[in-house]
C-alpha positions as a printed Julia matrix, in Angstrom:
144×3 Matrix{Float64}:
 -13.12   13.04    3.86
 -11.54   11.06    6.65
  -8.13   12.41    7.43
  -5.16   10.19    6.8
  -2.87    9.82    9.76
   0.07   12.1    10.02
   2.24    9.66    8.17
   5.94    9.92    7.82
   6.84    7.05    5.54
   9.87    5.69    7.34
  11.56    4.55    4.15
  10.92    3.8     0.51
  13.42    1.18   -0.47
  13.97   -1.93   -2.56
  14.92   -5.5    -1.82
  17.66   -7.5    -3.55
  15.36   -8.11   -6.53
  14.48   -4.43   -7.01
  10.94   -4.65   -5.63
   9.73   -1.45   -4.0
   8.78   -1.34   -0.29
   7.06    1.49    1.55
   7.99    1.18    5.22
   5.45    2.91    7.47
   4.95    3.21   11.23
   3.56    0.07   12.88
   0.63    2.06   14.3
  -0.54    2.78   10.75
   0.46   -0.56    9.22
  -1.72   -2.64   11.57
  -5.08   -1.0    10.77
  -4.16   -0.71    7.08
  -3.34   -4.44    7.03
  -6.79   -5.15    8.53
  -8.44   -2.91    5.92
  -6.68   -4.88    3.18
  -8.26   -8.09    4.46
 -11.76   -6.67    4.84
 -14.25   -8.62    2.77
 -11.93  -11.59    2.21
 -12.99  -14.85    3.86
 -10.54  -15.71    6.66
 -10.2   -19.26    5.38
  -9.59  -18.23    1.75
  -6.51  -19.76    0.17
  -4.54  -18.49   -2.81
  -3.54  -15.05   -3.96
  -6.29  -13.7    -6.22
  -8.57  -11.95   -3.77
  -9.65   -8.33   -3.52
 -10.79   -6.46   -0.45
 -14.01   -4.51   -0.28
 -13.91   -1.14   -2.0
 -13.14    1.38    0.71
 -14.88    4.71   -0.06
 -12.8     7.54   -1.48
 -13.29    9.52    1.73
 -12.31    6.65    4.04
  -9.26    6.46    6.28
  -7.88    3.55    4.22
  -8.11    5.45    0.92
  -6.6     8.61    2.41
  -3.76    6.58    3.93
  -3.04    4.77    0.66
  -2.93    8.1    -1.2
  -0.45    9.35    1.42
   1.73    6.27    0.84
   1.48    6.72   -2.95
   2.58   10.35   -2.68
   5.53    9.38   -0.5
   6.62    6.69   -2.94
   6.31    9.09   -5.87
   8.29   11.76   -4.02
  11.22    9.39   -3.55
  11.12    7.48   -6.84
  12.15    9.14  -10.11
   9.75    8.8   -13.02
  11.78    6.05  -14.65
  10.8     3.83  -11.73
   7.05    4.23  -12.34
   6.93    0.82  -14.0
   8.65   -0.78  -11.01
   6.34    0.82   -8.45
   3.27    0.74  -10.71
   2.35    4.31   -9.86
   2.83    5.86  -13.29
  -0.94    6.0   -13.84
  -1.49    7.48  -10.4
   1.11   10.17  -11.16
  -0.63   11.0   -14.43
  -4.33   10.34  -13.76
  -4.84   10.22  -10.0
  -5.63    6.51   -9.91
  -3.44    3.47  -10.07
  -1.97    0.44   -8.35
   1.16    0.12   -6.23
   2.89   -3.12   -7.18
   5.31   -2.86   -4.3
   4.84   -3.77   -0.66
   3.63   -1.77    2.33
   5.05   -2.96    5.64
   5.32   -1.72    9.21
   8.78   -0.65   10.36
   9.14   -3.55   12.81
   8.54   -6.0     9.98
  11.37   -4.7     7.78
  15.1    -5.16    8.24
  16.87   -2.24    6.59
  20.25   -3.91    7.08
  19.38   -6.95    4.98
  16.69   -5.3     2.81
  14.34   -8.12    3.67
  11.47   -9.03    6.0
  12.26   -9.16    9.71
  10.85  -12.08   11.69
   8.4   -12.91    8.9
   6.46  -15.5    10.9
   5.69  -13.08   13.74
   5.07   -9.81   11.88
   2.13  -10.77    9.65
   0.01   -8.07   11.28
   2.4    -5.46    9.81
   2.21   -6.63    6.18
  -0.45   -4.99    4.03
  -1.65   -7.79    1.75
  -2.51   -7.26   -1.89
  -1.71   -4.4    -4.21
  -3.05   -1.1    -2.93
  -5.18    0.51   -5.63
  -6.96    3.85   -5.99
  -9.63    3.82   -8.72
  -9.27    6.36  -11.53
 -11.62    9.32  -11.88
 -13.11    7.6   -14.95
 -14.33    4.83  -12.62
 -17.71    6.52  -12.15
 -19.1     5.79   -8.7
 -15.92    3.87   -7.83
 -13.64    6.84   -8.57
 -11.18    7.37   -5.74
 -12.12    4.18   -3.94
  -9.38    1.99   -2.51
  -8.98   -1.78   -2.8
  -6.17   -4.17   -1.98
């Protein structure tokens, strides 16, 4: 299995609407953001796209599991619905309905994006998902 980076999630926080954000180092956010776009046509428009399935032993999958664990460690169980990680907590597979963003793209003072137009490379697009063990050959794979 590819090792996830030594990842200290900078912050797990919410915005003014209660949406969950995992703030990670920029050096991890950039390659994770690229992984989230892998397999999606660069000229695609809209919001209903899914990346390629990154293997369970890939860097992307290991990194997403690290982010999931950090979110779960900081969010009490009653917030599982908000973060979407209740199934991951229980079954080892699930989807994070929050946002993953590099530290330079998040303004902790305003609980909102910082310089949104110029920090797109720090925003991990899509909902990070780890496939459940019941997924057969897809078990443990990661998509966005």
